[in-house]
C-alpha positions as CSV (number, residue, x, y, z in Angstrom):
1,X,-22.0,-44.4,-36.9
2,X,-24.4,-45.0,-34.0
3,X,-25.0,-41.7,-32.3
4,X,-27.1,-42.6,-29.3
5,X,-24.2,-44.1,-27.2
6,X,-22.2,-40.9,-27.8
7,X,-25.2,-38.7,-26.8
8,X,-25.5,-40.7,-23.5
9,X,-21.8,-40.3,-22.9
10,X,-22.2,-36.5,-23.5
11,X,-25.1,-36.3,-21.0
12,X,-23.2,-38.3,-18.3
13,X,-20.1,-36.0,-18.7
14,X,-22.4,-32.9,-18.6
15,X,-23.8,-34.0,-15.3
16,X,-20.3,-34.5,-13.9
17,X,-19.4,-31.0,-15.0
18,X,-22.5,-29.6,-13.4
19,X,-21.5,-31.1,-10.1
20,X,-18.0,-29.9,-10.5
21,X,-19.1,-26.3,-11.2
22,X,-21.3,-26.4,-8.0
23,X,-18.2,-27.0,-5.8
24,X,-17.0,-23.7,-4.2
25,X,-13.4,-24.9,-4.0
26,X,-13.2,-25.3,-7.8
27,X,-12.8,-21.5,-8.2
28,X,-9.6,-21.4,-6.1
29,X,-7.9,-22.8,-9.2
30,X,-8.7,-20.3,-11.9
31,X,-7.1,-22.3,-14.7
32,X,-9.0,-25.4,-13.8
33,X,-12.3,-23.5,-13.4
34,X,-11.8,-21.9,-16.8
35,X,-11.2,-25.4,-18.4
36,X,-14.3,-26.9,-16.8
37,X,-16.4,-23.9,-17.7
38,X,-15.3,-24.1,-21.4
39,X,-16.0,-27.8,-21.6
40,X,-19.4,-27.3,-19.9
41,X,-20.3,-24.6,-22.5
42,X,-19.2,-26.8,-25.4
43,X,-21.2,-29.8,-24.2
44,X,-24.3,-27.7,-23.5
45,X,-24.3,-26.6,-27.1
46,X,-23.8,-30.2,-28.2
47,X,-26.6,-31.5,-26.1
48,X,-28.9,-28.9,-27.6
49,X,-28.1,-30.2,-31.0
50,X,-28.7,-33.8,-29.7
51,X,-32.2,-32.7,-28.4
52,X,-33.0,-31.3,-31.9
53,X,-31.8,-34.5,-33.5
54,X,-34.0,-36.6,-31.3
55,X,-37.0,-34.3,-31.8
56,X,-36.5,-34.3,-35.6
57,X,-36.4,-38.1,-35.7
58,X,-39.8,-38.3,-33.9
59,X,-41.3,-35.6,-36.2
60,X,-40.0,-37.4,-39.3
61,X,-41.5,-40.8,-38.1
62,X,-44.8,-39.1,-37.5
63,X,-44.8,-37.3,-40.8
64,X,-43.8,-40.5,-42.7
65,X,-46.8,-42.3,-41.1
66,X,-49.1,-39.4,-42.0
67,X,-47.8,-39.2,-45.6
68,X,-48.9,-42.9,-46.2
69,X,-52.5,-42.2,-45.0
70,X,-54.4,-42.7,-48.2
71,X,-57.7,-41.7,-46.5
72,X,-56.4,-38.2,-45.6
73,X,-55.0,-37.0,-49.0
74,X,-54.7,-33.4,-47.9
75,X,-52.9,-34.2,-44.6
76,X,-50.7,-36.8,-46.4
77,X,-49.6,-34.1,-48.9
78,X,-48.8,-31.6,-46.1
79,X,-46.8,-34.3,-44.3
80,X,-44.9,-35.1,-47.5
81,X,-44.0,-31.4,-47.9
82,X,-42.9,-31.2,-44.3
83,X,-40.5,-34.1,-44.8
84,X,-38.7,-32.0,-47.5
85,X,-37.6,-29.7,-44.7
86,X,-37.3,-32.1,-41.8
87,X,-34.9,-34.6,-43.5
88,X,-32.2,-32.0,-44.4
89,X,-32.4,-30.6,-40.9
90,X,-31.9,-34.1,-39.4
91,X,-28.9,-34.6,-41.7
92,X,-27.4,-31.3,-40.5
93,X,-27.9,-32.1,-36.9
94,X,-26.5,-35.6,-37.3
95,X,-23.4,-34.2,-39.0
96,X,-22.9,-31.7,-36.2
97,X,-23.2,-34.5,-33.6
98,X,-20.6,-36.5,-35.5
99,X,-18.2,-33.6,-35.5
100,X,-18.8,-33.2,-31.7
101,X,-17.5,-36.8,-31.2
102,X,-14.1,-35.7,-32.4
103,X,-12.0,-34.6,-29.3
104,X,-11.2,-30.9,-29.4
105,X,-7.7,-29.8,-29.9
106,X,-6.3,-28.3,-26.7
107,X,-4.8,-25.4,-28.7
108,X,-8.2,-24.3,-30.1
109,X,-8.9,-21.9,-27.3
110,X,-5.5,-20.4,-27.1
111,X,-4.5,-16.9,-28.2
112,X,-2.5,-16.9,-31.4
113,X,0.7,-15.4,-32.8
114,X,0.5,-14.5,-36.5
115,X,3.7,-13.9,-38.6
116,X,3.5,-12.5,-42.1
117,X,6.5,-12.1,-44.3
118,X,6.9,-10.8,-47.9
119,X,8.0,-13.5,-50.2
120,X,8.8,-13.5,-53.9
121,X,8.0,-10.3,-55.7
122,X,10.0,-7.5,-54.1
123,X,8.0,-4.3,-53.3
124,X,4.8,-5.8,-54.5
125,X,5.2,-8.8,-52.1
126,X,5.6,-6.3,-49.3
127,X,2.4,-4.5,-50.3
128,X,0.6,-7.9,-50.4
129,X,1.9,-8.7,-46.9
130,X,0.4,-5.5,-45.7
131,X,-2.9,-6.4,-47.4
132,X,-2.9,-9.7,-45.5
133,X,-2.1,-8.1,-42.2
134,X,-5.0,-5.7,-42.7
135,X,-7.3,-8.6,-43.7
136,X,-6.6,-10.5,-40.5
137,X,-6.9,-7.4,-38.4
138,X,-10.3,-6.6,-39.9
139,X,-11.3,-10.2,-39.3
140,X,-10.2,-10.0,-35.7
141,X,-12.2,-6.8,-35.2
142,X,-15.4,-8.5,-36.6
143,X,-15.0,-11.1,-33.8
144,X,-14.2,-8.6,-31.1
145,X,-10.6,-10.0,-30.7
146,X,-7.7,-7.9,-29.6
147,X,-4.7,-7.5,-31.9
148,X,-1.3,-6.5,-30.4
149,X,1.6,-5.8,-32.7
150,X,4.9,-7.3,-31.6
151,X,7.3,-6.5,-34.4
152,X,7.1,-4.7,-37.8
153,X,9.6,-4.2,-40.6
154,X,8.3,-1.7,-43.2
155,X,8.8,-2.1,-47.0
156,X,10.1,0.6,-49.3
157,X,6.7,1.6,-50.8
158,X,4.6,1.5,-47.7
159,X,4.2,-2.3,-47.5
160,X,5.6,-4.7,-44.9
161,X,8.6,-6.9,-45.2
162,X,7.5,-8.6,-42.0
163,X,4.9,-8.2,-39.2
164,X,4.3,-10.2,-36.1
165,X,1.2,-9.7,-34.0
166,X,-0.8,-11.5,-31.3
167,X,-4.5,-12.1,-31.5
168,X,-6.3,-12.6,-28.2
169,X,-9.9,-13.8,-27.9
170,X,-12.2,-16.8,-27.9
171,X,-11.3,-19.7,-30.2
172,X,-8.8,-17.6,-32.1
173,X,-6.5,-20.6,-33.1
174,X,-9.5,-22.8,-33.8
175,X,-10.6,-20.3,-36.5
176,X,-7.2,-19.3,-37.9
177,X,-5.1,-22.5,-37.7
178,X,-5.4,-23.3,-41.4
179,X,-4.0,-20.0,-42.6
180,X,-0.4,-21.1,-42.4
181,X,1.4,-21.4,-45.7
182,X,2.2,-19.4,-48.9
183,X,-0.4,-16.9,-50.1
184,X,-0.1,-15.9,-53.8
185,X,-1.4,-12.8,-55.4
186,X,-2.0,-12.1,-59.1
187,X,-2.5,-8.5,-60.0
188,X,-1.2,-5.4,-61.8
189,X,1.2,-3.6,-59.5
190,X,0.8,0.1,-59.1
191,X,4.4,0.5,-60.4
192,X,3.6,-1.5,-63.6
193,X,3.5,0.9,-66.6
194,X,2.4,-1.6,-69.2
195,X,-0.5,-3.1,-67.2
196,X,1.0,-6.6,-67.0
197,X,-0.2,-9.0,-64.3
198,X,2.5,-10.0,-61.8
199,X,2.6,-12.9,-59.3
200,X,3.9,-12.3,-55.8
201,X,3.8,-14.2,-52.6
202,X,3.7,-13.8,-48.8
203,X,4.1,-16.4,-46.1
204,X,1.9,-16.7,-43.1
205,X,2.6,-18.7,-39.9
206,X,-0.2,-19.1,-37.3
207,X,1.1,-20.3,-34.0
208,X,-0.9,-21.1,-30.8
209,X,0.5,-19.1,-27.9
210,X,2.7,-21.4,-25.9
211,X,2.5,-21.4,-22.1
212,X,5.5,-21.8,-19.9
213,X,4.3,-25.3,-18.8
214,X,4.4,-26.5,-22.4
215,X,8.1,-26.6,-22.6
216,X,11.1,-25.7,-20.4
217,X,13.5,-23.1,-21.7
218,X,16.7,-23.0,-19.7
219,X,18.1,-19.5,-19.0
220,X,21.6,-20.7,-20.0
221,X,20.2,-21.5,-23.5
222,X,19.3,-17.9,-24.1
223,X,21.4,-15.0,-25.3
224,X,19.6,-11.7,-24.7
225,X,20.7,-8.5,-26.3
226,X,19.3,-5.0,-25.7
227,X,19.8,-2.2,-28.2
228,X,18.3,1.1,-29.3
229,X,15.1,0.8,-31.3
230,X,15.1,2.1,-34.8
231,X,12.5,3.1,-37.4
232,X,9.4,5.2,-37.1
233,X,7.7,5.6,-33.8
234,X,8.6,9.1,-32.4
235,X,11.4,10.5,-30.4
236,X,10.7,8.3,-27.3
237,X,11.3,5.1,-29.3
238,X,14.5,6.3,-30.9
239,X,16.2,7.5,-27.6
240,X,15.6,4.5,-25.4
241,X,17.4,1.1,-25.3
242,X,14.1,-0.8,-25.5
243,X,14.6,-3.2,-28.4
244,X,15.2,-6.8,-27.3
245,X,16.7,-9.6,-29.3
246,X,16.7,-13.2,-27.9
247,X,18.8,-16.0,-29.4
248,X,17.8,-19.6,-28.5
249,X,21.3,-21.2,-28.7
250,X,20.4,-24.9,-29.2
251,X,18.1,-24.2,-32.2
252,X,19.6,-20.9,-33.5
253,X,16.1,-19.3,-33.3
254,X,16.3,-15.5,-33.1
255,X,13.4,-13.3,-32.0
256,X,13.4,-9.5,-31.9
257,X,10.8,-7.1,-30.5
258,X,11.0,-3.3,-30.5
259,X,7.5,-2.0,-31.0
260,X,7.0,-1.1,-27.3
261,X,8.9,1.6,-25.4
262,X,9.3,-0.7,-22.4
263,X,12.3,-3.0,-22.4
264,X,10.5,-5.4,-20.0
265,X,7.4,-5.5,-22.2
266,X,9.5,-6.1,-25.3
267,X,11.3,-9.0,-23.6
268,X,8.0,-10.5,-22.5
269,X,6.7,-10.3,-26.1
270,X,9.9,-11.8,-27.5
271,X,9.7,-14.7,-25.1
272,X,6.1,-15.3,-26.0
273,X,7.0,-15.5,-29.7
274,X,10.0,-17.7,-29.0
275,X,8.0,-20.2,-26.9
276,X,5.4,-20.4,-29.6
277,X,8.0,-21.0,-32.3
278,X,9.7,-23.7,-30.3
279,X,6.4,-25.3,-29.4
280,X,5.6,-25.5,-33.2
281,X,8.9,-27.2,-33.8
282,X,8.2,-29.7,-31.0
283,X,4.7,-30.3,-32.3
284,X,5.9,-30.9,-35.8
285,X,8.5,-33.4,-34.6
286,X,5.9,-35.3,-32.7
287,X,3.6,-35.4,-35.7
288,X,6.3,-36.3,-38.2
289,X,5.7,-40.0,-38.2
290,X,1.9,-39.5,-38.5
291,X,2.3,-37.0,-41.3
292,X,4.6,-39.3,-43.2
293,X,1.9,-42.0,-43.1
294,X,-0.9,-39.8,-44.4
295,X,-1.1,-36.6,-46.4
296,X,-3.8,-34.4,-44.9
297,X,-6.3,-32.9,-47.3
298,X,-6.0,-29.6,-45.5
299,X,-2.2,-29.8,-45.7
300,X,0.6,-29.7,-43.2
301,X,0.3,-26.0,-42.4
302,X,3.9,-25.7,-43.6
303,X,4.7,-22.1,-44.5
304,X,6.3,-23.4,-47.8
305,X,3.1,-24.9,-49.0
306,X,1.1,-22.8,-51.5
307,X,-2.4,-22.7,-50.1
308,X,-4.3,-19.9,-51.7
309,X,-4.4,-17.6,-54.7
310,X,-5.8,-14.0,-54.7
311,X,-6.6,-13.2,-58.4
312,X,-7.5,-9.5,-58.8
313,X,-8.4,-9.4,-62.5
314,X,-11.2,-12.0,-61.8
315,X,-11.9,-10.9,-58.3
316,X,-11.5,-14.5,-57.2
317,X,-9.9,-16.2,-54.3
318,X,-9.1,-19.9,-54.6
319,X,-8.0,-22.2,-51.7
320,X,-6.1,-25.0,-53.4
321,X,-6.4,-27.5,-50.5
322,X,-10.2,-27.9,-50.8
323,X,-10.9,-26.4,-54.2
324,X,-12.9,-23.6,-52.7
325,X,-13.4,-20.5,-54.7
326,X,-15.3,-17.2,-54.2
327,X,-15.5,-14.1,-56.3
328,X,-15.9,-11.9,-53.2
329,X,-12.2,-10.8,-53.2
330,X,-12.9,-7.3,-51.8
331,X,-15.1,-8.7,-49.0
332,X,-12.5,-11.3,-48.0
333,X,-9.7,-8.7,-48.0
334,X,-11.9,-6.6,-45.7
335,X,-12.1,-9.4,-43.2
336,X,-15.1,-11.5,-44.3
337,X,-13.2,-14.7,-43.9
338,X,-15.8,-16.8,-42.1
339,X,-17.2,-18.7,-45.1
340,X,-13.7,-19.7,-46.3
341,X,-12.4,-20.6,-42.8
342,X,-15.7,-22.6,-42.0
343,X,-15.2,-24.6,-45.3
344,X,-11.6,-25.4,-44.3
345,X,-12.7,-26.4,-40.8
346,X,-15.5,-28.6,-42.1
347,X,-13.2,-30.4,-44.5
348,X,-10.7,-31.0,-41.7
349,X,-13.5,-32.4,-39.4
350,X,-14.8,-34.7,-42.1
351,X,-11.3,-36.0,-42.6
352,X,-10.8,-36.7,-38.9
353,X,-14.3,-38.3,-38.7
354,X,-13.5,-40.6,-41.6
355,X,-10.4,-41.8,-39.7
356,X,-12.4,-42.4,-36.5
357,X,-15.0,-44.4,-38.3
358,X,-12.2,-46.7,-39.8
359,X,-11.1,-47.6,-36.3
């Protein structure tokens, strides 16, 4: 792939954005200003990589010439050693530039709703669901993201039958989008007297937060019920009619939120989850034809697809979509997910790049 035409296109667009940002009237539209600022920042980083790529090309050309200078044996040897560092650096910069050619997903910068539910395995599955919730919470803390719980349903032994929470921050969905699917754990449960390894599962759904402009929800299509909150939370929760349940009649989708004391806040949270679920359905329908023509290496993101195994006896995590394994199980469960998520993101970008190059 020829990179120079794309670099020139990036530079032209960057100049246009610089001019746009200099206009005082831009900031009267906060949404538009945020969009322009985000694109400007992304292109600035890309052009810095492009400058490195161009510099490395010149340095490699000079070093190659020097390495062939028979009359200066010592200088030729130094140049040859320098090439061992320069060439991998050029390959890395070229790959990053190729990835920059791929148009960003408009959902990448959105806040994200994460839904975790215990699957097969009874109490052990609920305990595993709680482990996953903690893992993502710790991951969010490491990135200075804000986590807001929307709904929880405790298990019998301190685990979670279900938890729904929202993660707010920069590029949350871009980082977490490939976590949707079935997560499988292999370990000896605390209740197992004979030390046998059990296999349990939990499902994860990662949804980009939907905005009201993404789809229209008619008021007459909703049935809203208010009831008394239950479960732990103190006397204030148990004595107020703050829980909200919303039924979307056309699809049969039901969302319930009771974690807050304010009925209004719970309704807002429930509507946010509902919009995100309906947007996911709409997106899946739009991509159905495309998905039937090609099976993605990263997978569909369907919550019925087994994507990862957490093997406690071997302290190993394996992502089955890209055959990625690490023996840092405790670290990953403590929120050190970057290496794993970066590997998934890179694999997805390489796949998209291969498709672009075929066109």
